[in-house]
C-alpha positions as a Markdown table, in Angstrom:
| # | Residue | x | y | z |
|---|---|---|---|---|
| 1 | Met | 39.2 | 54.8 | 60.5 |
| 2 | Tyr | 38.6 | 51.9 | 62.8 |
| 3 | Gly | 34.9 | 52.1 | 62.0 |
| 4 | Leu | 35.7 | 51.7 | 58.3 |
| 5 | Leu | 37.8 | 48.6 | 59.0 |
| 6 | Ser | 35.2 | 46.9 | 61.2 |
| 7 | Val | 32.5 | 46.6 | 58.5 |
| 8 | Thr | 30.8 | 43.2 | 58.4 |
| 9 | Thr | 30.9 | 42.8 | 54.6 |
| 10 | Pro | 33.7 | 40.5 | 53.3 |
| 11 | Ile | 36.9 | 42.1 | 52.2 |
| 12 | Asp | 37.6 | 41.0 | 48.7 |
| 13 | Phe | 39.8 | 42.3 | 45.9 |
| 14 | Arg | 40.3 | 41.8 | 42.2 |
| 15 | Tyr | 43.2 | 39.5 | 41.7 |
| 16 | Asp | 44.7 | 39.6 | 38.2 |
| 17 | Thr | 48.2 | 38.2 | 38.8 |
| 18 | Cys | 49.3 | 34.7 | 37.6 |
| 19 | Met | 52.4 | 32.5 | 37.6 |
| 20 | Tyr | 53.8 | 34.7 | 34.9 |
| 21 | Asp | 54.2 | 37.4 | 37.5 |
| 22 | Phe | 56.3 | 35.0 | 39.6 |
| 23 | Phe | 58.6 | 34.5 | 36.6 |
| 24 | Leu | 59.0 | 38.3 | 36.2 |
| 25 | Ala | 59.7 | 38.7 | 39.9 |
| 26 | Gln | 62.5 | 36.2 | 39.7 |
| 27 | Leu | 64.0 | 37.9 | 36.6 |
| 28 | Leu | 63.9 | 41.2 | 38.5 |
| 29 | Ile | 65.7 | 39.6 | 41.4 |
| 30 | Leu | 68.4 | 38.0 | 39.2 |
| 31 | Gly | 68.8 | 41.2 | 37.2 |
| 32 | Thr | 69.3 | 43.2 | 40.4 |
| 33 | Asn | 72.0 | 40.7 | 41.4 |
| 34 | Cys | 73.8 | 41.1 | 38.1 |
| 35 | Ile | 73.7 | 44.9 | 38.2 |
| 36 | Gly | 75.2 | 44.9 | 41.7 |
| 37 | Ala | 77.8 | 42.4 | 40.8 |
| 38 | Leu | 78.9 | 44.2 | 37.6 |
| 39 | Arg | 80.0 | 47.3 | 39.5 |
| 40 | Phe | 83.6 | 46.0 | 39.8 |
| 41 | Leu | 84.0 | 47.1 | 36.1 |
| 42 | Phe | 83.5 | 50.8 | 37.1 |
| 43 | Thr | 86.4 | 51.8 | 39.4 |
| 44 | Lys | 88.1 | 54.6 | 37.4 |
| 45 | Lys | 87.5 | 57.1 | 40.2 |
| 46 | Ala | 87.4 | 56.6 | 43.9 |
| 47 | Arg | 83.8 | 56.9 | 45.1 |
| 48 | Ile | 81.3 | 55.8 | 47.6 |
| 49 | Asp | 79.7 | 52.5 | 46.6 |
| 50 | Pro | 75.9 | 52.9 | 46.8 |
| 51 | Leu | 75.2 | 50.0 | 44.4 |
| 52 | Ser | 76.1 | 47.6 | 47.2 |
| 53 | Leu | 72.6 | 48.4 | 48.5 |
| 54 | Leu | 71.2 | 46.3 | 45.7 |
| 55 | Ala | 72.3 | 43.1 | 47.5 |
| 56 | Pro | 70.0 | 43.5 | 50.5 |
| 57 | Leu | 67.3 | 44.8 | 48.2 |
| 58 | Ala | 67.4 | 41.7 | 46.1 |
| 59 | Leu | 67.4 | 39.5 | 49.2 |
| 60 | Ile | 64.3 | 41.2 | 50.5 |
| 61 | Met | 62.5 | 40.7 | 47.1 |
| 62 | Ala | 63.5 | 37.1 | 47.1 |
| 63 | Leu | 62.1 | 36.5 | 50.6 |
| 64 | Leu | 58.9 | 38.2 | 49.6 |
| 65 | Ala | 58.6 | 36.0 | 46.5 |
| 66 | Leu | 59.1 | 33.0 | 48.6 |
| 67 | His | 56.4 | 34.1 | 51.0 |
| 68 | Ile | 53.9 | 34.8 | 48.2 |
| 69 | Trp | 54.4 | 31.9 | 45.8 |
| 70 | Gly | 55.9 | 29.2 | 48.1 |
| 71 | Ala | 59.1 | 27.3 | 48.1 |
| 72 | Glu | 59.1 | 26.4 | 44.4 |
| 73 | Pro | 62.5 | 25.0 | 43.1 |
| 74 | Ser | 63.1 | 28.1 | 40.9 |
| 75 | Ile | 62.8 | 30.5 | 43.8 |
| 76 | Ile | 64.9 | 28.3 | 46.1 |
| 77 | Ile | 67.7 | 28.5 | 43.5 |
| 78 | Thr | 67.2 | 32.2 | 43.0 |
| 79 | Leu | 67.2 | 32.7 | 46.8 |
| 80 | Ile | 70.5 | 30.8 | 47.2 |
| 81 | Ile | 72.2 | 32.9 | 44.6 |
| 82 | Thr | 70.9 | 36.0 | 46.2 |
| 83 | Ile | 72.1 | 35.0 | 49.6 |
| 84 | Leu | 75.6 | 34.4 | 48.2 |
| 85 | Val | 75.5 | 37.8 | 46.6 |
| 86 | Phe | 74.5 | 39.4 | 49.9 |
| 87 | Phe | 77.3 | 37.8 | 51.8 |
| 88 | Thr | 79.8 | 38.8 | 49.1 |
| 89 | Asn | 78.7 | 42.4 | 49.6 |
| 90 | Val | 78.7 | 42.4 | 53.4 |
| 91 | Arg | 82.1 | 44.2 | 53.6 |
| 92 | Ala | 81.0 | 46.7 | 50.9 |
| 93 | Leu | 77.9 | 47.5 | 53.0 |
| 94 | Phe | 80.0 | 48.2 | 56.1 |
| 95 | Arg | 82.2 | 50.5 | 54.0 |
| 96 | Leu | 79.1 | 52.3 | 52.7 |
| 97 | Ser | 77.8 | 52.7 | 56.2 |
| 98 | Ala | 81.1 | 54.3 | 57.2 |
| 99 | Gln | 81.0 | 56.6 | 54.0 |
| 100 | Leu | 84.4 | 55.2 | 52.9 |
| 101 | Tyr | 85.6 | 55.7 | 49.3 |
| 102 | Val | 86.3 | 52.7 | 47.1 |
| 103 | Asp | 89.0 | 52.8 | 44.4 |
| 104 | His | 89.5 | 49.0 | 43.7 |
| 105 | Tyr | 87.9 | 45.6 | 44.5 |
| 106 | Ser | 89.8 | 42.5 | 45.7 |
| 107 | Ile | 90.4 | 39.5 | 43.4 |
| 108 | Leu | 88.3 | 37.4 | 45.7 |
| 109 | Phe | 85.3 | 39.8 | 45.4 |
| 110 | Ile | 85.7 | 39.9 | 41.6 |
| 111 | Thr | 85.9 | 36.1 | 41.3 |
| 112 | Phe | 82.8 | 35.6 | 43.4 |
| 113 | Ser | 81.0 | 38.4 | 41.5 |
| 114 | Val | 81.8 | 36.8 | 38.1 |
| 115 | Leu | 80.6 | 33.4 | 39.3 |
| 116 | Glu | 77.4 | 34.9 | 40.7 |
| 117 | Ile | 76.7 | 36.7 | 37.4 |
| 118 | Ile | 77.1 | 33.5 | 35.5 |
| 119 | Ala | 74.8 | 31.6 | 37.9 |
| 120 | Ser | 72.2 | 34.4 | 37.7 |
| 121 | Leu | 72.3 | 34.4 | 33.9 |
| 122 | Leu | 72.0 | 30.6 | 33.6 |
| 123 | Thr | 69.1 | 30.6 | 36.0 |
| 124 | Ala | 67.4 | 33.4 | 34.1 |
| 125 | Cys | 67.8 | 31.4 | 30.9 |
| 126 | Leu | 66.3 | 28.3 | 32.5 |
| 127 | Leu | 63.4 | 30.3 | 33.8 |
| 128 | Thr | 62.8 | 31.8 | 30.4 |
| 129 | Ile | 62.7 | 28.3 | 28.7 |
| 130 | Tyr | 60.2 | 27.0 | 31.3 |
| 131 | Arg | 58.3 | 30.3 | 31.8 |
| 132 | Pro | 54.5 | 30.1 | 32.5 |
| 133 | Val | 52.1 | 31.2 | 29.9 |
| 134 | Lys | 51.2 | 34.9 | 30.2 |
| 135 | Tyr | 47.5 | 35.6 | 30.6 |
| 136 | Lys | 45.0 | 37.8 | 32.5 |
| 137 | Pro | 41.4 | 37.0 | 33.5 |
| 138 | Ala | 40.3 | 39.9 | 31.4 |
| 139 | Asp | 41.7 | 38.1 | 28.3 |
| 140 | Phe | 38.9 | 35.6 | 28.9 |
| 141 | Ser | 36.2 | 38.2 | 29.8 |
| 142 | Val | 36.4 | 36.9 | 33.4 |
| 143 | Thr | 36.8 | 38.6 | 36.7 |
| 144 | Lys | 38.8 | 36.9 | 39.5 |
| 145 | Thr | 38.4 | 37.9 | 43.1 |
| 146 | Ala | 40.2 | 36.6 | 46.2 |
| 147 | Gln | 39.0 | 36.6 | 49.8 |
| 148 | Tyr | 41.1 | 35.6 | 52.8 |
| 149 | Leu | 39.7 | 32.8 | 55.0 |
| 150 | Thr | 40.0 | 32.2 | 58.7 |
| 151 | Gly | 39.1 | 29.3 | 61.0 |
| 152 | Thr | 39.9 | 25.6 | 60.7 |
| 153 | Leu | 38.4 | 22.6 | 58.8 |
| 154 | Ala | 37.2 | 21.2 | 62.1 |
| 155 | Ser | 35.6 | 24.4 | 63.5 |
| 156 | Gly | 34.6 | 25.8 | 60.1 |
| 157 | Cys | 36.3 | 28.2 | 57.7 |
| 158 | His | 34.9 | 31.7 | 57.2 |
| 159 | Ile | 35.6 | 34.7 | 55.0 |
| 160 | Arg | 37.4 | 37.4 | 56.9 |
| 161 | Thr | 35.1 | 40.4 | 57.3 |
| 162 | Arg | 37.6 | 43.0 | 58.4 |
| 163 | Leu | 40.9 | 44.1 | 56.9 |
| 164 | Leu | 42.7 | 44.1 | 60.3 |
| 165 | Glu | 40.7 | 41.3 | 61.9 |
| 166 | Pro | 42.6 | 39.8 | 64.8 |
| 167 | Thr | 42.4 | 36.2 | 63.4 |
| 168 | Lys | 44.9 | 34.0 | 61.5 |
| 169 | Ile | 44.6 | 33.8 | 57.8 |
| 170 | Thr | 44.2 | 30.0 | 57.1 |
| 171 | Gly | 43.3 | 30.1 | 53.4 |
| 172 | Thr | 42.3 | 32.0 | 50.3 |
| 173 | Leu | 39.1 | 31.7 | 48.4 |
| 174 | Tyr | 39.1 | 32.4 | 44.6 |
| 175 | Thr | 35.9 | 33.2 | 42.7 |
| 176 | Tyr | 35.8 | 33.4 | 38.9 |
| 177 | Arg | 32.7 | 34.9 | 37.2 |
| 178 | Pro | 31.9 | 36.2 | 33.7 |
| 179 | Glu | 33.1 | 39.7 | 33.3 |
| 180 | Asp | 29.7 | 41.1 | 32.3 |
| 181 | Ser | 28.0 | 39.5 | 35.4 |
| 182 | Ala | 27.0 | 42.3 | 37.8 |
| 183 | Glu | 24.8 | 40.1 | 39.9 |
| 184 | Thr | 24.8 | 40.1 | 43.7 |
| 185 | Pro | 25.1 | 36.8 | 45.5 |
| 186 | Ala | 21.4 | 36.8 | 46.1 |
| 187 | Glu | 20.6 | 37.4 | 42.4 |
| 188 | Ser | 23.1 | 34.7 | 41.4 |
| 189 | Ala | 21.4 | 32.3 | 43.7 |
| 190 | Ser | 18.0 | 33.0 | 42.1 |
| 191 | His | 19.5 | 32.2 | 38.7 |
| 192 | Ala | 21.6 | 29.3 | 39.8 |
| 193 | Ala | 19.1 | 26.7 | 38.5 |
| 194 | Ala | 20.5 | 27.4 | 35.1 |
| 195 | Arg | 24.0 | 28.1 | 36.3 |
| 196 | Pro | 25.1 | 25.9 | 39.3 |
| 197 | Ile | 28.1 | 26.9 | 41.3 |
| 198 | Val | 31.1 | 24.8 | 40.2 |
| 199 | Leu | 33.4 | 23.9 | 43.1 |
| 200 | Leu | 37.0 | 22.7 | 42.6 |
| 201 | Met | 39.6 | 21.8 | 45.2 |
| 202 | Pro | 43.3 | 21.3 | 44.2 |
| 203 | Lys | 45.1 | 18.2 | 45.4 |
| 204 | Pro | 48.2 | 18.6 | 47.6 |
| 205 | Thr | 50.4 | 18.5 | 44.4 |
| 206 | Ala | 48.8 | 21.7 | 43.2 |
| 207 | Thr | 47.3 | 25.0 | 44.3 |
| 208 | Ala | 44.4 | 27.0 | 43.0 |
| 209 | Val | 46.6 | 28.9 | 40.5 |
| 210 | His | 47.5 | 25.6 | 38.8 |
| 211 | Tyr | 43.8 | 25.0 | 37.9 |
| 212 | Glu | 43.2 | 28.6 | 37.0 |
| 213 | Pro | 43.2 | 28.2 | 33.2 |
| 214 | Tyr | 40.4 | 25.7 | 33.5 |
| 215 | Cys | 38.5 | 27.8 | 36.1 |
| 216 | Met | 38.6 | 30.9 | 33.8 |
| 217 | Leu | 37.5 | 29.0 | 30.7 |
| 218 | Leu | 34.6 | 27.5 | 32.6 |
| 219 | Ala | 33.6 | 30.9 | 34.0 |
| 220 | Gln | 33.8 | 32.2 | 30.4 |
| 221 | Lys | 30.9 | 29.9 | 29.6 |
| 222 | Gly | 28.8 | 31.6 | 32.2 |
| 223 | Tyr | 29.4 | 29.7 | 35.4 |
| 224 | Thr | 30.6 | 30.9 | 38.8 |
| 225 | Val | 33.6 | 28.8 | 39.8 |
| 226 | Met | 35.0 | 28.7 | 43.3 |
| 227 | Cys | 38.4 | 27.3 | 44.2 |
| 228 | Ala | 40.3 | 27.6 | 47.4 |
| 229 | Asp | 43.6 | 26.9 | 49.1 |
| 230 | Phe | 43.2 | 25.7 | 52.7 |
| 231 | Tyr | 46.1 | 25.5 | 55.1 |
| 232 | Ala | 44.2 | 24.9 | 58.3 |
| 233 | Gly | 44.5 | 21.5 | 59.8 |
| 234 | Ala | 46.9 | 20.3 | 57.1 |
| 235 | Ala | 49.0 | 18.5 | 59.7 |
| 236 | Ser | 46.9 | 15.4 | 58.9 |
| 237 | Leu | 48.8 | 15.0 | 55.7 |
| 238 | Tyr | 52.5 | 14.7 | 56.6 |
| 239 | Asn | 52.7 | 15.6 | 60.3 |
| 240 | Ser | 55.9 | 17.5 | 59.6 |
| 241 | His | 57.1 | 20.9 | 58.4 |
| 242 | Ala | 56.1 | 19.8 | 54.9 |
| 243 | Asp | 52.5 | 20.7 | 55.9 |
| 244 | Asn | 53.5 | 24.4 | 55.9 |
| 245 | Lys | 51.9 | 26.6 | 53.4 |
| 246 | Leu | 55.2 | 27.3 | 51.7 |
| 247 | Leu | 56.3 | 23.7 | 51.4 |
| 248 | Arg | 53.2 | 21.6 | 51.0 |
| 249 | Arg | 52.9 | 21.7 | 47.2 |
| 250 | Pro | 56.6 | 21.5 | 46.4 |
| 251 | Tyr | 57.1 | 18.7 | 48.8 |
| 252 | Ser | 54.1 | 16.8 | 47.4 |
| 253 | Val | 55.3 | 17.2 | 43.9 |
| 254 | Tyr | 58.8 | 16.0 | 45.0 |
| 255 | Leu | 57.4 | 12.9 | 46.6 |
| 256 | Ser | 55.1 | 12.1 | 43.7 |
| 257 | Leu | 57.8 | 12.4 | 41.0 |
| 258 | Leu | 60.8 | 11.0 | 42.8 |
| 259 | His | 59.3 | 8.7 | 45.5 |
| 260 | Gly | 56.2 | 7.3 | 43.9 |
| 261 | Asp | 55.8 | 4.3 | 46.3 |
| 262 | Arg | 56.0 | 6.5 | 49.4 |
| 263 | Phe | 53.6 | 9.0 | 47.8 |
| 264 | Ala | 51.2 | 6.2 | 46.9 |
| 265 | Asn | 51.0 | 5.2 | 50.6 |
| 266 | Leu | 49.7 | 8.6 | 51.4 |
| 267 | Gln | 46.9 | 8.7 | 48.8 |
| 268 | Asp | 44.1 | 7.7 | 51.1 |
| 269 | Ser | 45.0 | 10.4 | 53.7 |
| 270 | Gln | 45.4 | 13.0 | 50.9 |
| 271 | Ile | 42.0 | 12.2 | 49.4 |
| 272 | Gln | 40.3 | 12.3 | 52.8 |
| 273 | Tyr | 41.9 | 15.7 | 53.4 |
| 274 | Asn | 40.8 | 16.8 | 50.0 |
| 275 | Leu | 37.2 | 15.8 | 50.7 |
| 276 | Arg | 37.2 | 17.8 | 53.9 |
| 277 | Cys | 38.4 | 20.8 | 51.9 |
| 278 | Tyr | 35.5 | 20.2 | 49.5 |
| 279 | Ala | 33.0 | 20.2 | 52.3 |
| 280 | Ala | 34.4 | 23.5 | 53.7 |
| 281 | Leu | 34.3 | 25.0 | 50.2 |
| 282 | Ala | 30.7 | 23.9 | 49.7 |
| 283 | Lys | 29.7 | 25.5 | 53.1 |
| 284 | Leu | 31.3 | 28.7 | 51.9 |
| 285 | Ala | 29.4 | 28.6 | 48.7 |
| 286 | Leu | 26.1 | 28.1 | 50.5 |
| 287 | Glu | 26.9 | 31.0 | 52.9 |
| 288 | Glu | 27.6 | 33.2 | 49.9 |
| 289 | Tyr | 24.9 | 32.2 | 47.5 |
| 290 | Gly | 22.1 | 30.8 | 49.7 |
| 291 | Asn | 21.2 | 27.5 | 51.2 |
| 292 | Glu | 19.2 | 26.6 | 48.0 |
| 293 | Ala | 22.1 | 27.1 | 45.6 |
| 294 | Pro | 22.8 | 24.0 | 43.5 |
| 295 | Leu | 26.4 | 22.8 | 43.6 |
| 296 | Phe | 28.4 | 20.9 | 41.0 |
| 297 | Phe | 31.7 | 19.3 | 41.9 |
| 298 | Ala | 34.7 | 19.2 | 39.5 |
| 299 | Ile | 37.0 | 16.6 | 40.9 |
| 300 | Asp | 40.4 | 15.3 | 40.0 |
| 301 | Ala | 41.5 | 11.7 | 40.8 |
| 302 | Ile | 38.9 | 11.0 | 43.5 |
| 303 | Gly | 36.9 | 7.7 | 43.3 |
| 304 | Ile | 33.1 | 7.7 | 43.2 |
| 305 | Asp | 32.9 | 5.6 | 46.4 |
| 306 | Gln | 35.0 | 8.2 | 48.2 |
| 307 | Leu | 32.9 | 11.0 | 46.7 |
| 308 | Asn | 29.6 | 9.5 | 48.0 |
| 309 | Ser | 30.3 | 10.5 | 51.6 |
| 310 | Leu | 30.8 | 14.1 | 50.5 |
| 311 | Val | 27.7 | 14.2 | 48.3 |
| 312 | Ala | 25.7 | 12.8 | 51.2 |
| 313 | Gln | 26.5 | 15.9 | 53.3 |
| 314 | Phe | 25.0 | 18.2 | 50.7 |
| 315 | Glu | 22.4 | 15.9 | 49.0 |
| 316 | Gln | 19.9 | 18.7 | 48.8 |
| 317 | Asn | 22.3 | 20.9 | 46.8 |
| 318 | Val | 24.6 | 18.7 | 44.8 |
| 319 | Ile | 23.3 | 18.1 | 41.3 |
| 320 | Gly | 26.3 | 16.2 | 39.9 |
| 321 | Phe | 30.0 | 16.0 | 39.5 |
| 322 | Phe | 32.6 | 15.8 | 36.7 |
| 323 | Ala | 35.9 | 13.8 | 37.0 |
| 324 | Leu | 38.6 | 15.7 | 35.1 |
| 325 | Asn | 40.9 | 12.7 | 35.1 |
| 326 | Arg | 38.5 | 10.8 | 32.9 |
| 327 | Ile | 39.6 | 13.0 | 30.0 |
| 328 | Gln | 42.4 | 11.1 | 28.3 |
| 329 | Glu | 43.9 | 14.3 | 26.9 |
| 330 | Tyr | 44.3 | 15.7 | 30.4 |
| 331 | Arg | 47.6 | 13.9 | 31.2 |
| 332 | Thr | 48.6 | 16.0 | 34.3 |
| 333 | Ser | 45.9 | 14.8 | 36.7 |
| 334 | Gly | 46.5 | 15.9 | 40.2 |
| 335 | Tyr | 48.9 | 18.6 | 39.2 |
| 336 | Gly | 46.5 | 20.9 | 37.5 |
| 337 | Phe | 47.0 | 22.5 | 34.1 |
| 338 | Val | 50.8 | 22.8 | 34.4 |
| 339 | Glu | 51.2 | 23.3 | 30.6 |
| 340 | Gln | 50.2 | 26.9 | 31.3 |
| 341 | Ser | 51.0 | 27.4 | 35.0 |
| 342 | Asp | 54.2 | 25.4 | 35.6 |
| 343 | Pro | 56.0 | 24.1 | 32.4 |
| 344 | Phe | 58.9 | 22.9 | 34.4 |
| 345 | Thr | 56.8 | 20.3 | 36.3 |
| 346 | Ala | 54.9 | 19.6 | 33.0 |
| 347 | Ala | 58.3 | 18.5 | 31.5 |
| 348 | Phe | 58.6 | 15.8 | 34.1 |
| 349 | Leu | 55.1 | 14.7 | 33.2 |
| 350 | Lys | 56.0 | 14.6 | 29.5 |
| 351 | Ala | 53.8 | 17.6 | 28.7 |
| 352 | Glu | 54.8 | 20.7 | 26.9 |
| 353 | Arg | 54.2 | 24.4 | 27.5 |
| 354 | Asp | 50.9 | 25.3 | 25.7 |
| 355 | Pro | 50.0 | 29.0 | 25.2 |
| 356 | Ser | 46.9 | 27.9 | 23.1 |
| 357 | Phe | 45.1 | 26.6 | 26.3 |
| 358 | Phe | 43.9 | 23.6 | 24.3 |
| 359 | Ile | 43.6 | 21.1 | 27.1 |
| 360 | Pro | 41.9 | 23.4 | 29.7 |
| 361 | Arg | 39.6 | 24.7 | 27.0 |
| 362 | Tyr | 38.7 | 21.1 | 26.0 |
| 363 | Val | 38.1 | 20.0 | 29.6 |
| 364 | Ala | 36.0 | 23.1 | 30.3 |
| 365 | Gly | 33.9 | 22.2 | 27.3 |
| 366 | Lys | 33.4 | 18.7 | 28.5 |
| 367 | Thr | 32.5 | 20.0 | 31.9 |
| 368 | Asp | 29.9 | 22.3 | 30.4 |
| 369 | Glu | 28.4 | 19.4 | 28.5 |
| 370 | Ala | 28.2 | 17.3 | 31.6 |
| 371 | Ile | 26.4 | 20.2 | 33.5 |
| 372 | Gln | 23.9 | 20.7 | 30.7 |
| 373 | Asp | 23.2 | 17.0 | 30.5 |
| 374 | Thr | 22.7 | 16.9 | 34.3 |
| 375 | Leu | 20.3 | 19.9 | 34.2 |
| 376 | Lys | 18.2 | 18.2 | 31.4 |
| 377 | Leu | 17.9 | 15.0 | 33.6 |
| 378 | Leu | 16.8 | 17.1 | 36.5 |
| 379 | Asn | 14.0 | 18.8 | 34.5 |
| 380 | Pro | 12.5 | 16.0 | 32.3 |
| 381 | Val | 8.9 | 17.0 | 33.0 |
| 382 | Glu | 9.4 | 20.5 | 31.6 |
| 383 | Val | 11.0 | 19.1 | 28.5 |
| 384 | Ile | 8.1 | 16.7 | 27.9 |
| 385 | Arg | 5.6 | 19.4 | 28.5 |
| 386 | Ala | 7.4 | 21.7 | 26.0 |
| 387 | Asp | 7.4 | 18.9 | 23.4 |
| 388 | Lys | 3.7 | 18.3 | 23.9 |
| 389 | Lys | 2.8 | 21.9 | 23.4 |
| 390 | Glu | 4.9 | 22.0 | 20.2 |
| 391 | Glu | 3.1 | 18.9 | 19.0 |
| 392 | Ala | -0.3 | 20.3 | 19.8 |
| 393 | Gly | 0.5 | 23.5 | 18.0 |
| 394 | Ser | 1.7 | 21.7 | 14.8 |
| 395 | Thr | -1.5 | 19.5 | 14.9 |
| 396 | Gly | -3.8 | 22.5 | 15.2 |
| 397 | Gly | -2.1 | 24.1 | 12.2 |
| 398 | Lys | -2.7 | 21.2 | 9.9 |
| 399 | Ser | -6.5 | 21.0 | 10.8 |
């Protein structure tokens, strides 16, 4: 078995989950809390109380959700309710372990249970109102793969090549391709002149999943889109526990929305860190698709002067860039397309939940136009030659 795990090919997997799954996970946790708390209504006969096990089960699920999706406000609220439910049921768990029968519940237990049920239902209602848009990559004829990364931005990030590799996971690389594309990386590189690799790095106020609607719609147009979440060397941002993978995005959103002046003072360091991540992503793309692969940067709220230093590192590969924040309709710059991925944050930005995908579709269309215009400028001789051949053919026909 060890031989199978020590292969040198990258370990990747199809990844069809989205923020809607986060919403469903929280509903499951809150529902489990309610079911466990409602058992005080059923005490007609003395019995052992196995439903008390739902309390630790809900707590485990909440901690897993926190680990997977980060310390978003909704999961923090859900986790607090779940912890209260757990401690309310500690005595019941001891009785269960001793196989004791239960014929009634105390007034204190019933009171706390009722309050926890009300809190769970209110939270579930709030989550439903601000639920993410449900979608799958297959809905857009796109495949999404994820690969774990190891290494640091200073020493270089690399795709983990073994499932049980004894290295620390320091990021995740997401690749979006057209569903009907069965090309290998080498084949993709040979056709990349017509379809450059599009690279996108989220700002600290977002993660890759918040730009996913845009990435999928761009991949639907035939491009390979690469986006990543890097967590190595993030201490250069805040120099605190807020640099942690679980806290970085929620803390950044908190600062930007409620402490704008303080957040503005960090803009330069955030952009520099973002550029370092772009450089690491570009190196991963060249490793995957060959040193000759053309690259196209999709950027969000990065100035041209700041971008020049990045382009200079890959001047043989970079064919152009497109600034998403130049699109006036894209009003959530820096946060990603939260109308689909995070309607709660979108509400603070005066944007509404949008299941039609209008904004990411529009921005993807503008990006496609920019790429096509860039390719035409890169091949003017071929266009002129084609025009001359057509003109010569039409002249010959008249004579």
